[in-house]
C-alpha positions as CSV (number, residue, x, y, z in Angstrom):
1,M,0.0,0.0,0.1
2,A,1.1,3.5,-0.6
3,K,1.3,5.3,2.8
4,Y,2.6,8.6,3.6
5,H,3.7,10.6,6.7
6,T,5.0,13.7,4.8
7,F,4.5,15.3,1.5
8,E,6.6,17.6,-0.6
9,P,5.4,21.2,-0.8
10,G,3.0,21.5,-3.8
11,E,1.6,18.0,-3.4
12,F,-2.0,17.3,-2.7
13,C,-1.9,15.9,0.8
14,W,-5.4,15.8,2.1
15,V,-8.9,15.8,1.2
16,D,-12.1,16.0,3.3
17,F,-15.8,16.2,2.9
18,V,-18.3,18.9,4.2
19,A,-21.5,17.2,4.7
20,H,-25.1,18.3,4.9
21,D,-25.6,15.3,7.2
22,M,-22.4,14.0,8.6
23,D,-23.8,10.8,10.1
24,A,-25.6,10.1,6.8
25,A,-22.5,10.6,4.8
26,V,-20.2,8.4,7.3
27,R,-22.8,5.5,6.6
28,F,-22.7,6.2,2.8
29,Y,-18.9,6.2,2.5
30,G,-18.6,3.2,5.0
31,E,-20.8,1.0,3.0
32,L,-19.2,2.2,-0.2
33,F,-15.5,1.9,0.7
34,D,-15.7,0.3,4.1
35,W,-14.3,3.4,5.8
36,K,-14.5,3.8,9.4
37,A,-15.0,7.1,11.0
38,E,-12.9,8.2,14.0
39,I,-14.5,11.1,15.7
40,Q,-11.9,13.9,16.6
41,D,-11.9,16.4,19.6
42,T,-12.4,19.7,17.9
43,H,-12.2,21.6,21.3
44,G,-15.8,22.8,20.9
45,G,-15.7,23.4,17.1
46,P,-18.0,21.8,14.4
47,P,-17.9,18.0,14.5
48,Y,-15.2,16.4,12.5
49,A,-14.0,12.8,12.0
50,M,-11.2,11.0,10.2
51,F,-12.0,8.5,7.6
52,M,-9.9,5.3,8.1
53,N,-9.1,2.5,5.7
54,G,-7.6,-0.2,7.9
55,D,-4.9,1.5,9.8
56,A,-4.4,4.4,7.4
57,V,-6.3,7.6,7.0
58,V,-7.9,8.4,3.6
59,G,-9.5,11.9,4.3
60,G,-11.7,13.7,6.8
61,I,-15.4,14.6,7.2
62,G,-17.0,17.5,8.7
63,Q,-20.4,18.8,9.5
64,M,-21.6,22.0,7.5
65,A,-22.8,24.8,9.6
66,D,-26.6,25.5,9.4
67,E,-25.8,28.9,8.2
68,M,-23.8,27.6,5.4
69,K,-26.6,25.1,4.5
70,S,-29.2,28.1,4.4
71,M,-26.9,29.9,1.9
72,G,-27.5,26.7,-0.4
73,L,-23.9,25.7,-0.3
74,P,-23.6,22.3,-1.8
75,A,-22.1,19.3,0.2
76,V,-18.5,19.2,-1.3
77,W,-15.0,17.4,-1.1
78,N,-12.2,19.7,-0.6
79,S,-8.6,19.4,-1.9
80,Y,-5.7,20.6,0.1
81,V,-2.2,21.3,-1.2
82,G,0.8,21.1,1.1
83,T,3.0,24.0,2.0
84,E,5.9,24.8,4.2
85,D,4.3,28.2,5.4
86,C,0.5,28.4,5.1
87,A,0.4,32.3,6.0
88,A,3.1,33.0,3.3
89,T,1.1,31.0,0.7
90,E,-2.1,32.8,1.6
91,A,-0.4,36.2,1.2
92,K,1.0,35.1,-2.2
93,A,-2.4,34.0,-3.3
94,R,-4.0,37.3,-2.4
95,E,-0.9,38.8,-4.7
96,L,-2.0,36.7,-7.5
97,G,-5.6,37.6,-7.3
98,A,-7.1,34.8,-5.3
99,T,-10.0,35.2,-2.7
100,V,-9.3,34.2,0.8
101,T,-12.4,32.5,2.2
102,V,-10.7,31.2,5.4
103,P,-7.6,33.0,6.5
104,T,-4.7,31.0,7.9
105,M,-6.0,29.3,11.2
106,E,-4.3,26.7,13.5
107,V,-5.7,23.1,13.9
108,P,-4.3,22.4,17.3
109,G,-1.9,19.5,17.4
110,F,-1.9,19.0,13.5
111,G,-1.0,22.1,11.6
112,K,-2.4,25.3,9.8
113,L,-4.9,25.6,7.0
114,A,-6.4,28.3,4.8
115,F,-9.1,28.2,2.2
116,L,-8.8,30.0,-1.1
117,M,-10.5,30.6,-4.5
118,D,-8.5,30.9,-7.5
119,K,-9.1,33.9,-10.1
120,E,-12.0,31.7,-11.7
121,G,-13.5,30.8,-8.3
122,A,-12.3,27.1,-8.0
123,S,-12.0,26.5,-4.2
124,F,-9.0,24.7,-2.8
125,A,-7.1,24.7,0.5
126,C,-3.4,24.7,1.6
127,W,-2.0,22.9,4.5
128,Q,1.0,23.3,6.7
129,S,1.7,20.1,8.8
130,T,3.3,20.7,12.3
131,T,3.6,17.0,13.0
132,D,4.5,13.6,11.3
133,D,3.0,11.7,14.3
134,G,-0.3,9.6,13.9
135,A,-1.6,7.2,11.3
136,P,-0.2,7.5,7.8
137,F,-2.1,8.7,4.8
138,M,-3.2,6.4,2.1
139,K,-3.0,7.1,-1.5
140,G,-3.1,5.3,-4.8
141,E,-5.0,2.1,-3.5
142,H,-8.7,1.0,-3.6
143,G,-10.6,3.3,-1.4
144,S,-8.2,6.0,-1.2
145,L,-7.3,9.2,-3.0
146,S,-6.2,8.7,-6.7
147,W,-6.2,12.2,-8.2
148,N,-7.1,15.8,-8.0
149,E,-8.2,17.6,-11.1
150,L,-9.0,21.3,-11.9
151,M,-11.9,21.9,-14.3
152,N,-12.0,25.4,-15.6
153,R,-12.6,27.8,-18.5
154,D,-9.0,29.3,-18.6
155,A,-6.2,26.9,-18.6
156,A,-3.5,29.4,-19.6
157,G,-4.4,31.7,-16.7
158,A,-4.8,28.8,-14.1
159,R,-1.4,27.4,-15.3
160,D,0.2,30.7,-14.6
161,F,-1.6,31.1,-11.1
162,Y,-0.7,27.9,-9.8
163,A,2.8,27.8,-11.2
164,K,3.5,31.0,-9.4
165,L,1.7,30.0,-6.3
166,F,3.1,26.5,-5.8
167,G,5.9,26.1,-8.2
168,W,4.1,23.8,-10.5
169,D,5.4,22.8,-13.8
170,F,3.1,21.8,-16.5
171,V,3.1,19.1,-19.3
172,T,0.4,19.6,-21.8
173,M,-0.9,16.5,-23.6
174,P,-3.5,15.7,-26.3
175,M,-6.5,13.7,-25.2
176,E,-9.3,12.8,-27.4
177,G,-10.1,16.2,-28.9
178,M,-8.9,18.2,-26.0
179,E,-5.8,19.2,-24.1
180,Y,-4.8,18.0,-20.7
181,H,-2.4,19.8,-18.4
182,M,-0.4,17.5,-16.0
183,A,0.9,19.5,-12.9
184,K,4.2,18.5,-11.7
185,V,6.4,19.1,-8.5
186,G,9.8,18.0,-9.6
187,D,9.5,14.5,-10.9
188,L,6.0,14.0,-9.0
189,Q,2.7,14.3,-10.7
190,A,0.7,16.8,-8.6
191,G,-2.7,16.8,-10.4
192,G,-4.1,17.9,-13.7
193,M,-6.5,20.4,-15.4
194,M,-8.7,20.6,-18.3
195,E,-11.0,23.2,-19.6
196,M,-14.7,22.8,-19.8
197,H,-16.3,23.3,-23.2
198,G,-19.7,22.2,-24.6
199,D,-23.3,22.0,-23.5
200,Q,-22.6,19.3,-20.8
201,F,-20.7,21.8,-18.8
202,E,-23.3,24.7,-19.0
203,N,-23.8,26.2,-15.6
204,V,-21.0,24.0,-14.1
205,P,-18.5,26.4,-12.1
206,P,-14.8,25.9,-12.1
207,H,-13.9,23.4,-9.3
208,W,-11.4,21.0,-8.2
209,L,-12.6,17.3,-8.4
210,V,-11.3,14.6,-6.0
211,Y,-11.0,11.1,-7.4
212,F,-10.8,7.8,-5.4
213,Q,-9.2,4.8,-6.7
214,T,-11.2,1.6,-7.3
215,D,-10.4,-2.0,-8.1
216,D,-13.7,-2.6,-10.0
217,I,-15.3,0.7,-11.3
218,E,-18.5,-1.0,-12.4
219,A,-19.2,-2.5,-9.2
220,T,-18.4,0.8,-7.2
221,V,-20.8,2.7,-9.4
222,A,-23.5,0.2,-9.2
223,K,-23.0,0.4,-5.3
224,I,-23.3,4.2,-5.4
225,T,-26.7,3.9,-7.3
226,E,-27.8,1.5,-4.8
227,L,-26.9,3.7,-1.9
228,G,-28.9,6.7,-3.3
229,G,-26.1,8.4,-5.1
230,G,-26.0,9.5,-8.9
231,V,-24.0,9.0,-11.9
232,M,-22.9,12.1,-13.9
233,V,-20.3,10.4,-16.2
234,P,-20.7,6.6,-16.6
235,P,-17.5,4.3,-16.6
236,T,-15.5,5.6,-19.6
237,E,-12.2,4.5,-21.0
238,I,-9.2,6.9,-21.1
239,Q,-5.6,6.3,-21.8
240,V,-4.6,5.5,-18.3
241,G,-7.7,3.5,-17.4
242,R,-11.3,4.0,-16.7
243,F,-13.0,6.9,-15.0
244,S,-16.4,7.9,-13.6
245,V,-17.9,11.1,-11.9
246,V,-20.6,10.4,-9.4
247,A,-22.4,11.9,-6.4
248,D,-23.2,10.6,-3.1
249,S,-26.6,10.7,-1.6
250,Q,-26.2,14.3,-0.6
251,G,-25.1,15.6,-3.9
252,G,-21.3,15.6,-3.2
253,A,-19.5,15.1,-6.5
254,F,-16.4,13.0,-6.8
255,G,-14.5,11.0,-9.3
256,L,-13.6,7.4,-9.5
257,M,-10.5,6.0,-11.2
258,Q,-9.5,2.4,-12.1
259,P,-6.0,2.7,-13.6
260,K,-4.6,0.4,-16.0
261,A,-1.9,-1.9,-14.8
262,G,1.3,0.1,-14.5
263,A,-0.6,3.3,-15.1
264,D,1.0,6.3,-13.1
265,C,-2.0,8.1,-11.8
């Protein structure tokens, strides 16, 4: 299994789900991926839990505040990028035209985080770890994080923004009538981005999409439907394997990826 205690600055290092109904979401993902939820002490803050796959962490889940729900905000998976200095990354993002939605704050005993929106409005977070203790983070295995992908309408502008913010380099590849932009941190693949064009993307705002790996995408999609979720993109063949875009029972969108043998994704 791929398990990590530390990440390079600029790597995606965490994902979590902000649920309309945390208890229902814990049941949904427990049934889907056999995740267990370990409730955390938030020192009086909103409820939060770690999703566990065996002895490794695969992400987190929190309860959305009633005020946020009343504003019509959707249940959402968040993507976090690692940084050595969260406050400095926040300041740099401001300089580059980003909107800061949650200024740098301390998570006692774990690190610091900030939530940002890039110039097109895609939300993401940065994370500065202050400890390497605790359970490792699992990535690239069944039921764990596989990929993070930005869907936008200005790939050139986004490449410039994220290159300056996180030091990403980009490799552009042709893919079935479009271009796919691979973000890299040194030799590591950090994530990807593609532009949204066509009627199927009408009214879809720019966003970061979290992908989870599965050993059997057909079975996982069928289970999602059985659990009351939805399918936006059915299992589809691409160069590196098969992917699908789905939603949980609260409408929280995420992707699934079943890589081909030997595929680096």
